[in-house]
C-alpha positions as CSV (number, residue, x, y, z in Angstrom):
1,M,-83.5,29.9,-26.6
2,R,-82.1,33.2,-25.8
3,H,-81.4,32.2,-22.6
4,K,-79.7,29.6,-23.6
5,S,-77.5,31.6,-25.9
6,K,-76.5,33.9,-23.0
7,I,-75.0,31.1,-21.1
8,L,-73.4,29.9,-24.2
9,V,-71.6,33.4,-24.5
10,I,-70.8,33.7,-21.4
11,A,-69.8,29.9,-20.8
12,L,-68.0,29.8,-24.1
13,P,-65.2,32.5,-23.1
14,F,-64.9,31.3,-19.6
15,T,-64.2,27.8,-20.9
16,L,-61.5,28.7,-23.6
17,I,-60.0,30.9,-20.7
18,L,-60.1,27.7,-18.1
19,L,-58.6,25.7,-21.4
20,G,-55.8,28.0,-22.0
21,L,-55.2,28.1,-18.1
22,V,-55.2,24.0,-17.9
23,I,-53.0,24.4,-21.3
24,Y,-50.4,26.6,-19.8
25,E,-50.5,24.6,-16.4
26,Y,-50.2,21.2,-17.4
27,G,-48.8,21.7,-20.7
28,F,-46.3,25.0,-21.0
29,L,-45.0,24.8,-17.5
30,R,-44.6,21.3,-17.7
31,I,-43.1,21.2,-21.2
32,R,-40.6,24.3,-19.5
33,D,-39.8,22.2,-16.6
34,E,-38.4,19.6,-18.4
35,R,-36.7,21.4,-21.2
36,A,-34.8,22.9,-17.8
37,S,-34.5,19.5,-16.4
38,I,-32.7,18.3,-20.0
39,E,-30.4,21.5,-20.0
40,E,-29.2,20.5,-16.3
41,I,-28.3,16.8,-17.3
42,K,-27.1,17.8,-20.2
43,T,-24.8,20.6,-18.4
44,F,-23.6,17.4,-15.7
45,K,-23.2,14.7,-18.9
46,T,-20.8,17.4,-20.3
47,K,-19.0,18.4,-17.3
48,S,-18.5,14.8,-16.3
49,L,-17.2,14.1,-20.0
50,E,-14.7,16.9,-19.7
51,K,-13.3,15.4,-16.5
52,Y,-13.2,11.5,-18.2
53,M,-11.4,13.0,-21.3
54,A,-8.7,14.6,-18.7
55,M,-8.3,11.6,-17.1
56,V,-7.9,9.7,-20.2
57,A,-5.3,12.4,-21.5
58,R,-3.6,11.9,-18.3
59,K,-3.3,8.1,-18.5
60,P,0.2,8.1,-19.9
61,Q,1.6,9.9,-17.2
62,L,-0.1,7.5,-15.0
63,E,1.0,4.6,-16.5
64,K,4.8,6.3,-16.5
65,K,4.4,6.9,-12.6
66,L,2.8,3.3,-11.9
67,I,5.7,1.8,-13.6
68,W,8.2,4.0,-11.6
69,L,6.5,3.1,-8.4
70,K,6.5,-0.8,-9.3
71,E,10.4,-0.3,-9.8
72,T,10.5,1.7,-6.5
73,R,8.7,-0.9,-4.5
74,E,10.7,-4.1,-6.2
75,A,13.8,-2.1,-5.1
76,D,12.8,-1.6,-1.4
77,S,11.5,-5.0,-1.2
78,R,15.0,-6.4,-1.6
79,K,15.7,-4.6,1.1
80,I,13.4,-6.4,3.6
81,I,13.3,-10.0,4.7
82,D,10.8,-11.8,3.0
83,G,8.3,-14.1,4.5
84,Q,4.5,-14.6,4.5
85,T,4.3,-14.3,8.4
86,I,6.6,-13.1,10.8
87,A,7.5,-16.6,11.8
88,L,8.6,-17.4,8.1
89,A,10.6,-14.2,8.1
90,A,12.3,-15.0,11.0
91,A,13.2,-18.5,9.8
92,S,14.7,-16.8,6.5
93,L,16.7,-14.2,8.9
94,Q,18.0,-17.5,10.6
95,N,18.9,-19.4,7.7
96,T,20.7,-16.5,6.0
97,V,22.5,-15.8,9.3
98,K,23.4,-19.4,9.7
99,G,24.5,-19.7,6.0
100,I,27.0,-16.7,6.8
101,I,28.2,-18.1,9.5
102,T,29.1,-21.6,8.6
103,A,30.6,-20.0,5.1
104,S,33.2,-18.5,7.4
105,G,33.9,-21.5,9.2
106,G,31.9,-20.5,12.4
107,T,29.9,-23.0,14.7
108,I,26.5,-22.2,15.7
109,Y,25.6,-23.4,19.4
110,S,22.5,-21.8,19.9
111,E,19.8,-19.8,18.3
112,R,16.6,-18.3,19.5
113,V,14.0,-15.8,17.8
114,E,13.2,-12.6,19.9
115,K,10.0,-11.0,20.2
116,P,9.2,-9.2,17.0
117,V,8.9,-5.2,17.3
118,D,5.5,-3.5,15.4
119,Y,6.5,-0.3,13.4
120,S,3.0,0.2,11.9
121,N,3.6,-1.2,8.1
122,F,6.7,-3.1,9.2
123,K,8.1,-5.3,11.6
124,M,11.6,-5.8,13.2
125,V,12.4,-9.5,13.6
126,S,15.2,-10.6,15.5
127,I,17.5,-13.5,16.2
128,T,20.0,-14.1,18.9
129,I,22.9,-16.7,17.8
130,D,25.9,-17.9,20.2
131,M,28.5,-19.5,18.0
132,S,32.4,-19.6,18.5
133,M,34.6,-18.3,15.4
134,P,38.2,-20.3,14.5
135,D,39.9,-16.6,14.5
136,T,39.4,-13.1,14.1
137,R,39.8,-13.1,10.7
138,A,36.7,-15.1,10.1
139,L,35.1,-13.0,12.7
140,D,36.0,-10.0,10.5
141,D,34.7,-12.0,7.4
142,T,31.3,-12.9,9.3
143,L,30.4,-9.3,10.4
144,Y,31.2,-7.9,7.0
145,A,28.9,-10.2,5.5
146,I,26.3,-9.7,7.6
147,E,26.3,-5.7,7.5
148,T,26.4,-5.6,3.8
149,Q,23.7,-8.3,2.9
150,T,21.3,-7.1,0.7
151,P,18.2,-8.1,2.7
152,F,19.4,-5.4,5.2
153,L,20.8,-6.8,8.3
154,V,22.0,-4.9,11.4
155,I,23.9,-6.1,14.6
156,K,22.3,-5.1,17.2
157,E,24.2,-6.4,20.1
158,F,27.5,-8.3,19.9
159,D,29.4,-9.8,22.4
160,A,33.0,-11.5,21.5
161,R,35.5,-13.5,24.0
162,V,38.3,-15.7,23.9
163,K,37.8,-19.3,24.4
164,N,40.8,-20.2,25.9
165,Y,43.1,-17.2,27.0
166,R,46.4,-19.7,26.7
167,D,45.7,-20.0,23.2
168,P,43.9,-16.9,22.0
169,K,42.7,-17.7,18.8
170,E,39.2,-19.3,18.8
171,L,36.5,-16.7,20.0
172,L,32.9,-17.3,21.7
173,V,30.7,-14.8,20.0
174,K,26.9,-13.9,20.8
175,L,25.1,-11.6,17.8
176,K,21.9,-10.2,18.0
177,V,20.7,-9.7,14.0
178,S,17.8,-7.8,13.4
179,A,15.7,-7.2,9.9
180,I,12.9,-5.5,8.7
181,T,9.8,-7.3,7.2
182,A,6.4,-6.6,6.2
183,A,4.9,-9.9,7.1
184,R,1.4,-9.5,9.2
């Protein structure tokens, strides 16, 4: 029995030491790592919360800026010809110019849509119109109405000639009018 107790005296402290090492390795170190991980997550979430709170605090400023941008965009969109496609924008341009010419007493002989020119986000549509005007005052009124139109229209080319040299009242006019559109 003495032999067994010697083994027990040696094995018991050795077992306790091994048990302490196992508890240290799998208990204490794991708990310490989990605690560090929890602290790291807590720090990350605190920083995220601070960012969100700063963003929420900026909400009134962002709403004011959004309203201002919408108003600016609407004001700028009034300056360009409407149309979902380039063909519709060109047709809108034709109708606008036709209305101005016929209101001044002009007669349209022909009209053509030119090839659009690409300017990154915008396109320039152009039409060419051959017409006759009863006199220079009507031509002046027509040109003034085209240039002061609120979707901005620009006269790119202008050619006016007298139809009859003996009675220089009626004029033959060729116009190329352009406008900007946001159509795709």
